[in-house]
N, C-alpha and C positions, 0 to 999 in steps of 0.2 A: 663472512664479511671480516674486515679488519676494524677493530674499534680502538681508538685512542683514548685513554682516560688521563687527564690532567689532574694535578693535585691529589694523586692517588694515595698519599700518606695522610690524608686528613680523614674525618669522620666518614663522610659519604664515599670517598674514594676507596677506603678499606672495605666498606660494605660491598661495593661493587665487585672488588677484588675476590672476595668470598664466593659470590654468586658466579663469577666468571669460571670456577673450576668445574662447573656442570655444563659448560657451553662448548660447542664444537667450532664456534668463531675463535678468532685469533685476537686476544686483547693485549694491547701495549700499555702498560702502566708507567706513568712518567711523574716526576716531581723535581723540585730544585734541589733536593737532597736525596741520598740514598740510605736509609736507616739499616743497621746491622740486621742481616738475616731476612730483609725484606727486598725481593727482587724488583727494583725499580730502575728505570732508565732516567738518566738526568736530562731535564728539558727546561730551559728557562723561557718561559711563555712570552716574557717581555721582550725577547729577542725575535724579531719578525723573520728573519732569515732561518734561524735554527727551526721556528715552528713550520715554515714552508717546506724546509729540507725533510723534517719528520714525517709530515702528512704526504709529500709526494713520494718520497723513496719507499715507504711502507704501504703506499696505495690505500690510505685510509678511507673507509666508508663513513664511519661515524665518529664524531668527536664528542666526548663527554667532559664538559669542562667543571671539574669539581674544586678548581683552585680559586681562592679569594682571601682578600685581606678582610678580616671580620672582627677585628678589635674596634669597637664602636666609639669609645672614649679616644683611644690612642689616634684614631684617624683624624680627630680635630687637630692634633699636634703634628701629624705626619700626611697631610693631604696629598702631597706629591707621591708617596709610596701607595696610598689607597687608591688614587686614580691610575697609577701605573699598573697595578695589578687588577683592579676591577673594571678598568675601562680600556686602557691602552693595549694590554695583553689580550682582552676579549676580541678587540679589534683585529689583532694579529690572528687569532684563531679563526675569526669569522672570515677574514680575507683569504686564509689558506683553505678554509672549507668552500668558498665560492670558486676559487681557482681550480679545485680539484673535484668539484660537484660532490662534496661530502656534506652530511647533515650535521649540523652543530646542535648539541643539546646543552644548553647553558643553564647554571642554577642562579636564580636572583632571590630576592627577598621581599618580606612583608615591609621592610623599612622603605621601600620606594613610595609608601603611602603616609600621609601625614598622620593618620590615626586619630582624628577628632570626630569620626562619625559614630554611628551606633548599629549600622548593618554591615554584614559581611562584604568585603571587597571583591567585585567581580573584575575580570581580566582587563576589560577595556575601560575601565575607570580611570579618571585623571590621576596621574601619579603626582606627588608634591612632597619630596623628602624634607625631613627636618634637619639633617646634619650631613656632614662629609660622607659618611659611611653610605647612607641611603642615595645620596647624590651621585656618588661614584658607581653604585650599582645600577642606578637609573642610567647613567651614561654608558655603562656596559650593555645595557638592554638595547639602548638607541644604537649603538654601534653594530650589534648584531643585525637589527632590523634594517639599517641603511645600507648593509654590505651587499645585499642581494642574494646572500647564501640561503640555503634551505635551513630552517631551524626550528627547534622547540626550545621555549625558555619555560622553566619551571620555577615559579616563585613559591618558596617555603618559608617556615617561621620556626624559631625555638628549636633549632636542631641539636640533637643529643644522641649519644650512642656509647658503646662500651670502649671506643677508641678516644684517645686524645683528652683535652680538658673541656668540661662542659658544665652547665647548671646542676646536673644530676650528681656529678662527681663532687662538685663543690658543696651541695647540701650534705651528702653523706659524710664528707670530712668535717663540715662545720658541726654537724649533730653529734660527731664523736668527741670534738674538741671542746665544745661549749655548752653550758647549761642552758643558755638561751640565745636566740637569734631573732632579728626582725627581718621580715621579707615583704616587699611592696605588694599591695593588693589592688592599686588603682592602675595597673597595666594588665590589659586582658588580650590573650590570644590563645594559640593552640600549640602544645608541645608535639614535636615530630620526631619519631625514632628514625634515625637515618637509614636503618635497614629496610624500613617500609618504603622510604622514597627510593632508595636503590633497587628495591624488588619492582616499583612501578616502572622505573627507567629500564631496567632489564627486561621486562615483560615486553615493553614496547619494541626494543632492538631484537630481541630473540624470536618474537612471535609475528614478525612482518607487519607491525602496526604503524610504520612510519609514513609510508606514502599516503599522501592526502590528509594528513593530520598535523601538518605543521601549524605553529602559532604558539601562543601564550597560554599556559595552564597554571592554575593554582594547586598545590598539593601540600597538605599537613594531615595530620591524624584527625579523626573526627573529634567533636566536642570543644568546649570552651571552657577556660579557666583563668585565674590570675597566677602570678608568680607565686603568690602566698598559697593557693590552693595546690599547686604543682609541688612545692616544698612540703607541704602537710602530707601529701599522698607519698612522697618518697620516704619521709620519716616513718610513716605508718608501715609501709611496705618493707623497710629494713629494720623494723623494731626499734626505732630511736625516738619513741614517743616521751622518753624521759627528758628530752630536749625541748624547752618550751618555745614554740614558734609563734611569734605575734605578728599581725598585720600592720603595716605602717604606710604612710604616703610617700610618693616619690620624692617630694621635696625634703624629705627627712634624709635622703641620701643624695646630696647634690653632685651632679656629674657634669663633665664638660659638653657631652652630647644630650640633646633632647631625644626622648624616645616616645614611639607612638602609644597613646593610652589605650587604643582599641585597634588591633591590627589583625582581626579574624578574617581569614580568607575563604571566599566562597568556591567550593570545588565541584559545582554542579557540572560545568563545562568537562572536565576531566572524567567524572563518573559516568555522564551520558556517552561521551565519545568512546571510552574505552571498555565500558561496561564492566567496571571493577569495583568492588567493595572495598572501602578504606577502613582500616582497623581503629577502634576507639582509643583515645590517647592512653587511658588508665590500662587497658590491656596490653598496649605495646610497651608501656613502662614496666609492667611486670616480667615481660619477656626479656627486656634489656637488663633488669636488675638481677636476674638469674644468672646472666653471663657475668656481670661486673663482680657478683658474689663469689664466682669461682676463679676470678682472676688473681 
């Protein structure tokens, strides 16, 4: 098979790149830029014609869209850019997938939910985003569904890895620079190691699990915690207990975008359909930190 990976220089794309070295399939890694030393083909997914050409000329069987605009607060000031990347570009990929009978695997987010409930969200629950970022991601989902293409949408949350900028690296830096920090305790969800999500997607592609399994799925690591709990665990595992981490309320850190207070995703559908065990978030964090420490 031929697999196109967009946004391949991001956290998830890089993890898929690592896994692809063990595959007999052909992977095409694309992004808007080409970092030095990283083999990446330039592809602007906001350009519909470029997307169609890439998919058709390379006879792409599966598109894995890892590209996204993810700056939640900045999206409130840049809605046009957020919608262009999270919705219009996704529409371009979905149309190309439909025209070439390719499967589109699209990554979405817990932010499509309002986060005011107290039970984990299931896939067919009503979406109701709080801000531009969530709304643009919801629009992307709708574009995929309405396109008529074969698709899998994976909603995930609190993504981190050894690549790029993320919460884990921020906490490591802050605990080295400061004697004390405050982290919100009233936003609850599940950290997700990008390598685990990449492995789940890779398993579906490589082991013939696509046919008959199209639809929306939730995937995060197992377990539940607050951002405060997450930060405390990072500090403990990196030996940064000398930094005093205190819990605080979200309203103590005013931001342009509202965030869901409870965005735990129910993964029952994924586990039953693919019969896969999902790692616990603390175990995955330990694995990631071992890599980060050696960078």
